[in-house]
Structure formats: structure tokens, C-alpha cells
N, C-alpha and C positions, 0 to 999 in steps of 0.2 A: 057595369064593371068593364066589359069588353070595350066600350066606347072610351072609357078613361085610359085604358091601356093603349088604344089606338092614338089618342091625343098625346099621350106621354112619349110616343115614338119620336115626335118632332124635337122636343127639347133634348132627348137622349142623343139623337143624331147631331144636333148642334153641339152638345157637350163633347161628343166624339171628335167632331171636326176641330173644335177649339183645342182639345188635348193633342191631336195630331199636329196641328199648326204650331202649338206651343212647344211641343217636343222638337219639331223641325227647327224652329227659331232658336231654341236653346242649344241645339247641336251646331248651329251656325254662329253668326256674329251678333244676333239680336237677343241676347240672353234675357234682359229685363222684360222685353215684350213677350218672349216665350213663357217666362214665369207668370206673367199676368194672365195670358190666355189659358195656361194650364190651371191656374187657381180658379178662374171662372168656370172652366169645364168641369173640374172636380166638384165645385160647389153645386153645379147643376146635377151632376151624378148623385150627390148626397141627397138632394131634394127628391129626385126620382126614386132613389132607394127607399126613402121613408114612405113615399106614396105606394110603392110596390109592396112594402112590408105591411102597410095598413090594408091594402087590398087582399093580401094573403090571409090576414087575420079575419077580415070580414067574410071571406070566402069559406073559411073553416066550417061555418054552420051549414053550408050547402053541399059540402063534399059527399055526404052520405047519399044524396040523390043523384050524384053524377055516375055515368057509366064507368066500368072498371078501368078502362084505358085512361080516362081523364083523372081518375083517382091516382093512378101511377104518376101522371104528370104533376099533379099537385104535391104528391109526396116528394118528388125530386126537387120541386121549387122550394119546399119547406127545408129540405136538406141543404140546398144551395144558398139560401138566404144568409145564414150565419157565416158561411165561407166567403160570400161576396162582401159581407160586412167587414170581415177582417182585411180583405183585399182593399176595400174602400178606405178603411182606417189607415192602412199603409200609405195609400195615395194622399190622404189628407195630411198625415204627418210629414210626408215628403214635400208636399207643396207649401204647407202653412207652418210647419215646424222649423226650428232653427238648429236641430241636432244633425250633426254630420252622419249619424248612424242611419238616417232616413233620407239622405241626399239622393236626388234623382240621378245625378251624374256619377256618383261613386258610393252607392249604398253598401252597408255591411252585408256580405254574401249570405250569412246565416239568417239575418233578419229578413232579407229579401226572399230567401228560400221558404221560410216558414210563415211569412205574412203575405206573400204574393204568388210565388210560383206554384207551390203545392196546392193552394186554394184554387187557382185557375185550372190546374190539371184535373183536380177532382171534379170540379163543376163541369168541365167539358166531357169528362168520361161519363158522369152521371147522365147528362143530357143526351149524349150519344147513345148510351145503353138503352135508355127509355125510348128513344126514337127508333132504335132498331127493334126493340121488343114490340112496340106498338105497331 
């Protein structure tokens, strides 16, 4: 499992680079190229999310044998997965949907708050807290 996670880092980094480049292009003059890069990056993130979700489910049977600190990390990962799923759903709807409510350029503030910002904040706080505790 750890080898799979190590291998998954490369496509995750590529997806991040594509999304950053796409966002930069969308802010500039190359809007269609930016949208294309953003869609590819988000699709890669979706595939990686499914892989990580599957690894979390597979790891569930071995958590009882793990040291206490590693159990805490696993619990935080399990808490974060649904929050990341909502954030990823917002990104998918923004990139692939045709609704102005999920537009990357001018999303509805409440939708962005409850589907993106709050989730990111909670995930960062959870990982920071468990990192400081351990």
C-alpha cells in the first residue's frame, strides 16, 4: 500500500500543475486552453481520490494492529475523505458542469463556502491537529 501511495504522488503532482496552469491561463487570455488543462487535472484528481478511498477501505482491516499514533492518522484520513469528496465534487461541477452556480470565475458564494472553503478548512485543521498531537 505504501508503494501505491508513493506511485500516486506523481499523477497527483501532475494534476496539481495542470490545475495551476489552467487557472493561470483562465485568468489571462487563453481561457479555452485553461479550461482544458483544468478538466484534465480535475479528472486525474478524481481517479487518485478513488484510489485513496479504496486504499483506506483495504487498510481498515489492519488498523487494529497499528500503533496508537497511526490509528489517529487513519481516523483523520477517514474523517477527511468525505470532506475531500465534497470539495472534489465542487471542482468537477465547476469544470465539467454548465451551471453558472458552479462557475470557477464567479461561483455563488454560499455554494463555494459550503462545498469548498469549509471543507478545506476542516481538513487542514484536522491534519494540523493530529500532526501536533503526534
